[in-house]
matplotlib code that plots the C-alpha trace (Angstrom):
import matplotlib.pyplot as plt

x = [135.6, 137.3, 136.8, 136.2, 139.6, 140.3, 143.8, 146.6, 146.7, 150.0, 149.8, 150.1, 152.4, 154.6, 156.3, 159.1, 160.3, 160.9, 157.5, 154.8, 156.2, 155.9, 157.7, 157.3, 157.2, 157.8, 155.5, 152.1, 153.6, 152.5, 154.6, 153.2, 154.2, 152.8, 152.8, 151.0, 149.8, 152.1, 151.0, 147.2, 147.1, 144.1, 144.0, 141.6, 143.1, 145.4, 146.8, 148.3, 150.2, 150.8, 152.2, 150.5, 149.2, 146.2, 143.6, 146.5, 148.1, 146.7, 147.9, 145.4, 145.5, 143.5, 143.1, 143.1, 142.7, 139.6, 140.3, 139.7, 141.5, 141.4, 143.0, 145.4, 146.2, 148.7, 146.9, 148.9, 148.1, 144.8, 142.7, 141.4, 139.3, 138.5, 137.5, 134.2, 135.9, 139.8, 141.9, 145.7, 147.3, 147.4, 148.7, 149.8, 150.0, 151.1, 150.1, 151.1, 149.8, 152.2, 153.3, 157.1, 156.4, 159.4, 159.7, 155.2, 154.3, 152.6, 152.9, 151.2, 152.4, 151.1, 148.1, 145.9, 145.0]
y = [71.9, 68.1, 65.6, 62.1, 60.1, 59.0, 57.0, 59.8, 61.1, 62.4, 66.8, 68.7, 70.0, 69.1, 71.5, 71.3, 71.9, 75.2, 76.7, 76.0, 73.8, 75.8, 74.9, 75.5, 79.5, 79.7, 80.5, 82.5, 83.0, 82.8, 82.0, 82.3, 81.6, 82.1, 79.8, 81.5, 79.4, 80.0, 80.7, 81.8, 78.6, 78.0, 75.7, 73.6, 71.0, 70.8, 67.6, 68.9, 67.3, 68.3, 67.3, 69.6, 69.7, 69.0, 71.3, 74.2, 74.1, 74.9, 74.7, 76.9, 77.2, 80.2, 80.0, 83.9, 85.7, 83.3, 80.7, 77.3, 74.7, 75.0, 71.9, 70.5, 67.4, 65.3, 64.8, 62.7, 64.1, 64.8, 66.0, 69.5, 70.4, 73.8, 73.5, 75.9, 78.8, 77.9, 80.5, 81.4, 82.1, 79.9, 80.5, 78.4, 79.0, 77.7, 79.3, 78.0, 78.5, 79.1, 76.3, 75.0, 72.2, 72.0, 69.5, 70.6, 72.6, 71.4, 71.6, 71.6, 69.0, 69.4, 71.4, 70.6, 72.4]
z = [34.7, 34.7, 33.3, 34.2, 34.3, 30.6, 29.7, 29.1, 25.6, 24.3, 24.4, 21.5, 23.4, 26.0, 29.0, 30.6, 33.9, 33.4, 31.3, 34.1, 36.9, 40.6, 43.3, 47.2, 47.2, 51.2, 53.9, 52.8, 49.6, 46.0, 42.8, 39.3, 36.3, 33.0, 29.3, 25.9, 22.9, 20.0, 16.2, 16.6, 18.2, 21.2, 24.9, 24.6, 27.6, 29.6, 31.8, 35.4, 38.2, 41.7, 44.9, 47.8, 51.4, 51.2, 52.6, 53.1, 49.9, 46.7, 42.7, 40.1, 36.8, 35.3, 31.3, 29.8, 33.3, 34.4, 37.0, 35.4, 38.8, 42.1, 44.1, 46.8, 47.3, 44.9, 41.5, 38.4, 35.1, 36.0, 32.4, 32.3, 29.7, 28.8, 25.1, 26.1, 26.5, 24.8, 26.1, 24.2, 27.9, 30.9, 34.1, 37.2, 40.9, 44.0, 46.8, 50.5, 53.9, 57.0, 57.5, 56.3, 53.3, 51.5, 48.2, 47.3, 43.7, 40.7, 36.8, 33.5, 31.6, 28.5, 26.6, 24.3, 21.2]

ax = plt.figure().add_subplot(projection="3d")
ax.plot(x, y, z, "-o")
ax.set_aspect("equal")
plt.show()
C-alpha cells in the first residue's frame, strides 16, 4: 500500500546502483533484480524511484514473492509501507512494451528495517 507523501527520511540501508536498479530491458521484455536483507532483518518499507512510459512500461516491486508496487510514469523517492507484512527479499522488475524507450528504468533506493 502506498503511504501519503512524507518528508524524506534516511533509510536504514541505502542501496547503490548495482543492487535494485533495473534499466530499460528492450522491447517486449522484462528484467529483474533481487536483494535480500542481511542479519535476520526484515524489510518494513522502502523508497522507489522510476521513470517509465506512462501506461505502457511498468516498474514493479515484490516482497517475498508478493507484488507490493506496480506503477508507470515518473516517481521520485515514493515511500512504500509493507510493515503489515514485512519481508526479507525484494525483487524489482522493469517491464517494457513494444515501443523503444531507451533511458527509462527504476530502482529501490533504500529500505527500512
